[in-house]
C-alpha positions as CSV (number, residue, x, y, z in Angstrom):
1,M,101.4,117.1,65.9
2,A,98.8,116.7,68.8
3,T,97.0,119.9,69.6
4,S,96.0,121.1,73.2
5,T,92.5,120.0,74.3
6,R,90.3,120.7,77.3
7,T,91.3,119.1,80.6
8,F,88.9,117.2,82.9
9,A,88.8,120.3,85.1
10,D,87.5,122.2,82.1
11,I,84.6,119.8,81.6
12,V,83.7,119.8,85.4
13,F,84.1,123.5,85.7
14,P,83.5,125.1,82.2
15,R,85.3,128.2,81.4
16,P,83.0,131.3,81.7
17,Q,83.0,134.1,79.1
18,A,83.9,136.8,81.5
19,Q,87.8,137.0,81.8
20,R,87.8,138.0,85.5
21,V,85.4,135.2,86.4
22,G,87.6,132.9,84.4
23,L,90.6,134.0,86.4
24,L,88.9,133.4,89.6
25,R,87.7,130.1,88.5
26,D,91.3,129.1,87.6
27,A,92.6,130.4,91.0
28,L,89.9,128.2,92.8
29,V,90.8,125.1,90.7
30,V,94.5,125.6,91.5
31,L,93.8,125.9,95.1
32,G,91.5,122.9,95.0
33,G,94.4,120.9,93.5
34,T,96.7,122.1,96.2
35,A,94.3,121.0,98.9
36,V,93.9,117.5,97.3
37,V,97.7,116.9,97.5
38,A,97.9,118.3,101.0
39,G,95.1,116.0,102.1
40,L,96.7,112.9,100.6
41,A,100.0,113.9,102.0
42,Q,98.5,113.0,105.4
43,V,98.1,109.3,104.4
44,S,101.6,108.2,105.1
45,D,104.0,105.6,106.4
46,H,106.9,106.9,108.4
47,Q,108.8,103.6,108.8
48,L,110.9,104.4,105.7
49,P,113.9,106.7,105.4
50,V,111.9,109.0,103.1
51,P,108.2,109.1,104.3
52,H,105.8,107.1,102.0
53,T,102.7,109.0,101.4
54,A,99.6,109.0,99.0
55,Q,100.5,112.6,97.9
56,T,102.1,111.3,94.8
57,L,98.7,110.0,93.8
58,G,97.4,113.5,94.2
59,V,100.4,114.9,92.1
60,L,99.5,112.6,89.3
61,L,95.8,113.2,89.3
62,V,96.0,116.9,89.9
63,G,98.5,117.3,87.0
64,A,96.4,115.3,84.6
65,A,93.1,116.8,85.7
66,L,94.1,120.4,85.7
67,G,96.7,120.7,82.7
68,W,100.3,121.7,82.9
69,R,99.8,125.4,83.8
70,R,97.3,124.9,86.6
71,G,98.6,121.6,87.7
72,G,102.2,122.9,88.0
73,L,100.8,126.1,89.8
74,A,98.9,123.9,92.2
75,L,102.0,121.9,93.2
76,L,104.1,125.1,93.3
77,A,101.5,126.6,95.7
78,Y,101.6,123.4,97.7
79,V,105.4,123.4,98.1
80,L,105.4,127.1,99.0
81,A,102.7,126.8,101.5
82,G,104.6,123.9,103.2
83,V,107.9,125.9,103.2
84,A,106.0,128.8,104.6
85,G,105.1,126.7,107.6
86,L,101.6,125.5,106.8
87,P,101.1,121.9,107.9
88,V,100.6,120.4,104.5
89,F,103.5,118.1,104.2
90,A,103.5,114.5,105.5
91,N,102.2,114.1,109.0
92,G,100.9,117.6,109.3
93,T,104.5,119.1,109.0
94,G,105.7,122.3,107.4
95,G,108.6,124.5,107.2
96,A,111.8,125.1,105.1
97,A,113.5,122.1,106.7
98,A,111.4,119.8,104.5
99,L,112.8,121.4,101.4
100,A,116.4,121.1,102.7
101,G,115.9,117.5,104.0
102,T,115.6,114.1,102.4
103,T,112.2,115.1,100.8
104,G,113.5,118.2,99.1
105,G,114.2,116.7,95.7
106,Y,110.8,114.8,95.7
107,L,109.0,118.1,96.4
108,V,110.6,119.8,93.4
109,G,109.9,116.7,91.4
110,F,106.2,117.0,92.1
111,I,106.0,120.4,90.5
112,L,107.9,119.1,87.4
113,A,105.8,115.8,87.2
114,A,102.5,117.6,87.5
115,A,103.4,120.1,84.8
116,L,104.6,117.3,82.5
117,I,101.6,115.0,83.1
118,G,99.3,118.1,82.6
119,F,101.0,118.7,79.3
120,L,100.4,115.1,78.2
121,A,96.8,115.2,79.5
122,E,96.1,118.3,77.3
123,R,97.1,116.3,74.4
124,G,94.6,113.4,75.3
125,W,96.9,111.0,77.2
126,D,94.4,110.9,80.1
127,R,91.5,109.5,77.9
128,T,92.7,105.8,77.8
129,P,94.2,103.6,80.4
130,W,97.2,102.6,78.4
131,M,98.2,106.2,77.6
132,M,97.4,107.3,81.2
133,A,99.5,104.7,82.5
134,L,102.5,105.7,80.3
135,A,102.1,109.4,81.5
136,M,102.1,108.2,85.1
137,V,105.3,106.2,84.6
138,V,106.9,109.2,83.2
139,G,105.8,111.5,85.9
140,N,107.0,108.9,88.5
141,L,110.4,108.8,86.9
142,I,110.7,112.5,87.2
143,I,109.9,112.4,90.8
144,Y,112.4,109.6,91.3
145,V,115.2,111.4,89.4
146,A,114.7,114.6,91.3
147,G,114.6,112.9,94.5
148,V,117.7,110.7,94.0
149,A,119.7,113.6,92.6
150,W,118.9,115.6,95.8
151,L,119.9,112.6,98.1
152,I,123.3,112.3,96.2
153,A,124.0,116.1,95.9
154,A,122.9,117.1,99.5
155,F,123.7,114.0,101.5
156,H,126.6,112.6,99.6
157,L,125.1,109.2,99.0
158,S,126.2,107.0,96.2
159,L,123.8,106.2,93.3
160,R,123.1,102.7,94.9
161,Q,122.5,104.1,98.3
162,A,120.1,106.8,97.0
163,Y,118.3,104.1,95.0
164,L,118.0,101.7,97.8
165,G,116.8,104.4,100.3
166,G,114.9,106.6,98.1
167,V,113.4,104.5,95.2
168,Q,113.3,100.8,95.8
169,P,111.1,101.0,99.0
170,F,108.4,102.9,97.0
171,L,108.2,101.0,93.9
172,I,105.3,98.6,94.8
173,F,103.4,101.4,96.5
174,D,103.8,103.7,93.6
175,A,102.6,101.0,91.2
176,L,99.5,100.6,93.3
177,K,98.9,104.4,93.2
178,L,99.5,104.4,89.5
179,G,97.0,101.7,88.9
180,V,94.4,103.7,90.9
181,A,95.1,106.8,88.9
182,V,94.8,104.9,85.7
183,I,91.4,103.8,86.6
184,L,90.0,107.0,88.0
185,L,90.7,109.6,85.3
186,P,89.9,107.6,82.2
187,G,87.0,106.2,84.0
188,A,85.8,109.7,84.8
189,W,86.1,110.8,81.1
190,F,84.1,107.7,80.1
191,I,81.4,108.5,82.6
192,A,81.3,112.0,81.4
193,G,81.0,110.9,77.8
194,R,83.9,113.1,76.8
195,G,86.5,110.4,75.8
196,K,87.4,112.6,72.9
197,A,87.7,116.2,73.9
198,R,86.8,119.0,71.5
199,P,89.4,121.8,70.8
């Protein structure tokens, strides 16, 4: 059974010996991940029923780079900040309406996907392009399932309607973002010379 290894964030920001400093470091890393997703959420196309944004790229990368706890917390903080009214969602929007609207399921899916991808990354899945691609596919599937389930439950759409409106328009875009993620993180590990993390 694979054991947990250091994430890329642990390589870039080594864990200090002092516990309090370590907690501060983790908090800053989490907030940094939240900021990355919030920034990429502003790169969007609003011609679709559910806005297409680059934030899913941030979800994938933040989860993989931070690990399951910090990655999940970063996305939880992102969603809570948006619900609280901060303009972090697509097109600088915020408020509880986003969670109750068509994007609600996707936002919850972001948290789950980041945590799962982080879990896989802690077991070395982010070190090679093929394993990273598989992790990204699984993460995207979680986002799709959560989004479609919400569209069906909250807006009484059929499965076909939810798929056509909430999944199909994004497949090509998400494949492109997946390709970017697959290049970036394994490439960063290669450059750092840490392809095989130490326990």
